[in-house]
N, C-alpha and C positions, 0 to 999 in steps of 0.2 A: 468457239467461245460464245457463251450466253451473255448478251448485253441488254441492260435495262435502260430505257429512255424514261426519265422522270421529269415531265413538264409540270412545274409547280406555279402557284399563284402567290408570289411573295407580297408582303406589305413593306413599303419602303421604310427602312431604318428600324424595322421590328426584328432585331437580331435574334432574340429569343424565340419569337414566333416562327421565323423562317427556319431556324434550326430544328424546331419541332417538326416542321413539314419535311425537311431533308431527312431527319432521323426516321420518320414514319416510312418514307419511300425506300430508304436503304434497307430497313428490316423487311419491307414487303418484297423488295427485289431479291433479297437473300432467300426468303421463303420460297420464291419461285425458281431458285437455282441459278440466279445471275452471278456471273463472275466479275462483272463491271457494271456500275450504275453511273449514268451521266445526267448532270443537272444543268440548267440554263446559265447564261451569262449573268454575273453579279448576283447569284442566287442568295448569297448570305445577306445582302443589303436590299435587293430589289432595284429595278431599273425604271426610270432614271432618278437617281437621288439628287441631282443638280447640286446646288450650293451647300447641301448638307455634307458634301464631301470635304468642305473646308473645316469641319469639326474633327479634330484629332481623335476625340473619344469614339466617334463612330468608326473610324478606321481601326483603332485599337480593338474595339469590341468585335468587329468583324474578323480580325486576325485571331482573337481568342476563340471565337466560334469555329474558325477553320481548324484550329488545333483539336477542338473537341470532336468535330466531324471526322478528323483523321482517326480518332480512337474507334470509330465505327467500321473502319476498313480492315479489321483483322481477317474477316472471311470473304471480303468482296472489295475489289478496287472501286474507288470513287473519283470521278472527275467533277469538279464543282467550281463555278465562277465566284470570284471574290474581288476585293480591292487591296492592292499592296502599295507600299511606299516605294517611290523612286529615291533611294537614299543618296544617289549621286546628283540629284537635281531637285532639291526641296524648294517649294512645297508640292512639287508635282507628284502624281501617283501613277500606278499602272492599273489598267483594266486587265485582270489576271484570271488564270485558271490554274488550279492545282490538281495534280494526280496523287492520290493517296492510296496506300496499300500497306498491309501488315502493321496497321496502327500508326503509320508515319506519313509525312508528306514526302513523296518520292521525287517530284519535280514541279517546277513552277514555269508557267508559260504566259507571255504577255501579248496583248493585242497590238497588232502592227498598224492597221488602217483605222484611223480615228475620224469618223464622219463629222462634218461641220455644216451640213445642209439641213434644211427644213427644221425639224424639232431637235436635231442633234447638235451638240456643242462640246464634243469630247476633248478637243484640244485645249479647252478652258481648264481641264482638270488633269488630263493624262499625258504621259510621255509615250511615244510609240516604241515598240520593241525594235531593237537594232538588228537582231538575228532571229531566225526561225529554226528551231531544232525539233526533230521528232522525239516523242517519248516512247520508251520501251516498256511494254506491259505483257508479261507472260510470253516473252520471246517475240512479240509482234511490235513492229514500228508503227506508231500511230501519229499522224500529223494532226496536231491539236490547233484549231483555229477558233477565233472568237468573232462572231457576227460578221461585220463588214469585211473581215479578212478573206471571205470566200467570194466576194462580189467583184473582184478586180481582175478577172480574166480579160486580158487586152484584146483577145480575138473576138469578143462579144461586142456587138454594136451597142451604142449608147441607148438607154431607155429613159423614160420619164422619171423614174425614181432614182436615177444615178446621174442626173444632169450636171452635178457639181463635182463629179469624181476628178480628183487631181492627184492620184497616186502614181508613183513611178516604180512600185514594187508589187509583185504578185506573191503573197505568202504561200499559197497553195503550190505554185510552181517550185518555189524554193524548197518546200518540205518534200515534194516528190523527188527532187534532185538529190535529196539527202536520204532517200530510202524509205519514205513513208509508204506503208502498204495499204492503208485506208485513211480517210480523212474524217475527223470529228469536228463538227462546228457547233459551238454553244452560242445561243443567240438570245437577244431580247429585241425582237423585230416587231414593231407595231403593225397592227392591221391597217391596210388601206385598200379601198375598193380597186380591184384589178392587179394588186401587187403580187398575190400568190402565184398567178399564172406566170408572171415574169420571173419570180423567185424559183419556181419549179423548173422552168426552162433553163435558167442560168445554171442551177446546180446540176441538172441533168447533163448539160453541156460539159461541165467540169468532170463529172464521173466518166463520161464517154471519152473525153480527150485524154485522160490519164489512165483509163481502165482501172479505176479504183472504186470501191464502195464508199459511200458517204453517209455518215450518221449526223442528222441535223436535229438539235434539241432546242426548242424555242420556249420562252416564257409564255405564260398564259395569265389572263386577268386584266384589270383596269387600274392604272395608277394615274390619278388626276385625269387629264384629257385623253391620255393614250390607252388604247385597247390592244391587248396582245392576244392573238388568236390560237396560240399553241400550234396545232397542225404539225407536230414534229414527225419526222419520217426517216426511213432508211432507203437508199438507192443502191442497187447492185452495180457491178462493173459494166453492165450493158445499158445503164441509165434507166432501168426499170424501177418503179416504186414497188417495194415489197412489204413495207410496214408503214402504217400511218396512224398516229395517235389522234385522239378526239380533237375536235375543233371547239374552241371557246370554253373549255373546262379542263380541270386537272386530270392527268392520266399518267399511267405507268404501263408501258408495253415492253415485252421481252421478245428478242429475236436471237436466233442462234446462227452464227456464221457458217456452221456446217450444214444447215438445213437448206432445202430448196423451197422457194416461195413462188406462188402464182403472182404475176405482175398485177398491180392495181391501176385503175384508171382514176386520175385526179382531174376534176373539173370544178371550176368556181361557179357557184350559184349565188349571184350577187344579192338578190333579194333575201334569200335565206341567210347569207353571211352577214349582211348589214343588220337585219333584224336581230340575229343572235349577238352581234357585236354591241348593239345598243342595249339589249337586255343585260348582257354581262356588264356593260359600262354602268348602267343604273345600279345594279346589284352591288358591285364592288365599291363604287363611289359612296353609295349610301351607307353600307355596312362598315367599310374601312374608315369612314368619317365619324362613326359612332352613332348613327341614326338607325331607326327600325322602321319608321313610317314616313310617307311623303304626302304632301298636299299640293294640289294644283287647281287652277281655275279651269272650269269647263264652260266654253263659250258657245257650244253647239257647232263649232267649226272643226275642220278636219285635223288641224295641227294638235289641238288639245285632245281630240279623240285618239289620235295615234299615240300621243305621249301617254295617255291613260292606259291604253292597251299594253304598251311596252312595260310600263311600271307595274301593272298587275301581274304580267308574266314574270317580271324580275323578282318581285317582292311578295307576291300573293295578294289576292283581292282585299284581304282584311287589313293590309298595311297601306292602302291607297285611299285617300280622302279627296273627293272632288267637290268643288264649290262653284255653283252657278250664281252669278251676281248681275242680274238683269237691271238695265236702266230704261229710261223712257224710249231709247232707240233700239232696244233689243226686241227682236221678233218673238212671237209666241212659239214658233217652231224651234228657236234656238234652245229654249228651256226644255221643251218637250224632247228634243233630240238628245240633249244632255242626260235627261232622265232615262231615256231608252238605252243609251250607251251604258250608263251606270248599272242598270238592271242586267244587261247582257254580260257585263264583266263581274257583277256581284260586289261592286265597290260601294262604299258609303258616299252619299251625296247630300249636300246641304244647299239650300237656296237662301241667299241673303240679298234682297233688293237694295240697290244703292241710290234710289231716287231721292229719298229725304236727305241723305248725306250730300249728294250732288247739289241739290237746291240750296243747302246751307252754305256750301262753298261759293256758289254764285251770288248769294245774298251778301256774304262777307266781302266779296271782291267787287261787287257792283259799284260802290262809290269810287273805286280806283280805276275801273275799266272804262268809265265815262261813256257808257252806252256804245262802246265799240262793237263791231259786228262779231258774230259767232265765228270762230276759226279753230285752228288746231289747239289753241289754249284750252278751250272748253272740252275738246276731245280728250286731251291728255289728262285733264283733271279726273275724268272717269276712270282711265286706266290706272291712275295713281291711287285712287280710292280702292280699287280692286287689289292693287299691290299691297296696300296697307292691311287689308283684311287678311290676305294670305299670310303676310308676315306676322300678323297677330296670332293666327293659328299656329304658326311655326314657333313663336316664342312661348305661347301658353302650353302647348302640348309636345314640344320638342320634335316637331316634324320638319323635314327638309322640304323647302319649296322647289318644285320643278317648274321651270319656265317652258313655254311651249312654242316660242318663235322659231322659224326655220331660217335656213341660210339665205334664201332670196330676200326675206324681210330684213335680216341683219345686214346684208350687203347694202341695201338701199336706205337703211335708217328708218324703215317703216315699222317702228317700234318706239315705245315710250320709256325714256330713262325714268327709273324709280316707279315705273308702272308695270307693264307686262314684262319688263326686263328685270324686275326685282325677284331674286331667288337665289338658290344655291347651286343648281345644275341646269344647264341649258341642253336638254336632251337632243333637240333637232337642229342645233345651231350650225351643223355641217351637212344638213340634209336640205337640198333645194326643193322648192315647192312641187315640181313635177315628180321628184322621187318620193315626196310625202304621199302623193296619190298612189304611186306604184306600190309602196310599202303597205298602204292602207288596203288596197285590193288584195295584196298578198295575205294580210291578216285575215281577210274575209274569204280565203280560198276554199275553206271547207264548210263554213256556215257564216251567217251574217252576225258579226260582232259590232262593227261600226255600222250604224243605221244607213241604209241606202240614201236616205234624204240628206245626210251629211256629205256623202260622196258626190251627190248631184248638185248641191246648192252652190251658187257663185260665192267665192271667198269674200268675206266682209269683216271689217273690224267692228262694225255696228256702233260707231261713236258719233254718227250724225244720221240724219234722215236719208234712207235709201242709198247708203254708202256701199260701194263695191271697191275691191282692191284695184280693179282695172281702171277706176277713175283716176288713180294716181300713178300706177305702175304700168309698164308695157305688159302684154300678155305673157304669162309665166313660161309658155313654150318658147318664146323668144328671149325673154329676160334670162332664164337659166342658162341658155346656151352662151349668151354674152358673158355672164358671170363666170362660167366655167373657163372660157377662153382667156378672160382677163386675170382672174384670181389664181386658177389652178395651172393653166398653160402659159400664163404670163405673156400673152400676145398683145401687140400694140393695137391702138385704135384702127390704124390703117390696115393691119392684117385682118382684124375682125370684120371690117367693112368689106375687104376683098373676099371674105367668105360669104358675102351676099346679104349682109345686114344693113339696114338703113342707117346712113351716117348720122343723122340727127339723133336717132335713138341710141346709137353706140356712144356718141360723145356725151349725151345726157346721163346714160347709165354709168359710164366710167367716172365722170365728174361727181356724181352722187355717191358712188362707192367711196371715192377718195375723201370727200368732205364729211363723211359719217364715221371716220376712224375714231373720233373722240367718243362716240357712243360705244363702239365695240370695245374700247379700252376699259369701259366701266361695266361691261356685260359679265354675267356669271360665266364660270368655266364651262366649256362645251365639249362634247364627245367627238373625237376626230375620226372620220371614216373616209375622207377624200385625201388626195395628194397634197392639198393645201387648204387648211382650215384657218379660220380666224382665231388665232391663239398663239402659243409660244413659237410656232414655226413660221409666223408671218409678222415681220417687224417693220411697220410703216410709221413714220413720224406723223404726229397729229398736225403740227404747224409746219406746212411746207407749200411750195408753189410750183409743183411739177405741172407742166402743161402738156396735154395730149395733142 
């Protein structure tokens, strides 16, 4: 049987637009001789729709779309993810998949395992399937599973991405017992650094255990903070990868169950994957939000340099505007480095000094500050002036503002509300500072794009004389390891100290992370690439008295 894998990039709740994508790939698959074409989880609506699922019209529109999709199946079977009503338990729904053939819906299948960890909250909307039944297509019994359903093999040891697994049923095992000859898994599985290796090993284990081929079809694209990497694949009965779709872009690949394929080697390249994930995240978030251009502040530092590089790659140099906004504390090199970066990228850059505006602020506030000494107040005024200028460009020209702060800064509150935090998308908010450097060197792997002087200079906000990040923060090599242990691995202070870190630094870092939750709640949405980002998957109260 010739089977097509169609990994699409849906827009959430764009029923008509998503149908057009589905129709396009059905016709493409038919032209290539496919007998069955498979689409990702919730392909009609896009994942995750969150509380949009509470709108009856959206569910009805997706069901009407499914009926139209069925009319495309006269010459080719179609498996497509959608959302169905749980008529026995309103207002609950089913995360569903339909098998369509000969112009009709032949069978419906519902997701059994509903994740509620990290960014997932499916029990809020969906009922779990009570039974698992194979579907029959052209005489073949196919075990149709949806995303999480394939992750619950009890013989596999726990991993960092499944730490909250609380399921007492294995849908794959049940389908195999009922005669499934191969497994199809349709997914909307977000990209996380290191997750693919675990996913590949897990699904290989399932194929080897049951001696069945597995077809895995994943969503691609970015929806809000979540980036989906595609990387759909086919595994044979010996657990060899034999087909792999593209990473981080739409694709449609065909394989024939009667053919013999040379096994593929699958390896994660973290720097390449994270770069491609961020590029896709920028492109999709900008375009799906209705923008064409972005604007960002260029400080001469490495964070803004990396953000500009990623934006230019995502949108094209003509659609990226950089603004350097020097103050009395800005070094000459910062402006020159920004100019050199802009030239290397081919992006437009403007220089707007803020000295006069800053002096005006100080004059206005002088009677009220009563000659109090210079402190973070005056530092933050500079950042807020810059934020206003960027937002002015955004309003006047319809550009989306990209913020440039990294995860290390956001963790420690080393950022200014309504200043450098003002914007529409925080590109690096899940990228720790040490990884910022690694990605920047990766960007420069073939030629110098980010000037070497930017890579070599000590990080500085340049909001006061001779300021350096390390005046306020621990060295990033230490800080980032502590942040990873606390935020991503959820280790206690004692456990982190036992790993060899200075106790005073650990307690200070953890307290600082906790007390800056109020800032992060007001930060722009950020692109998620680690197992625990500051966003929908991390829910910490602002007002609390947890003691380390």
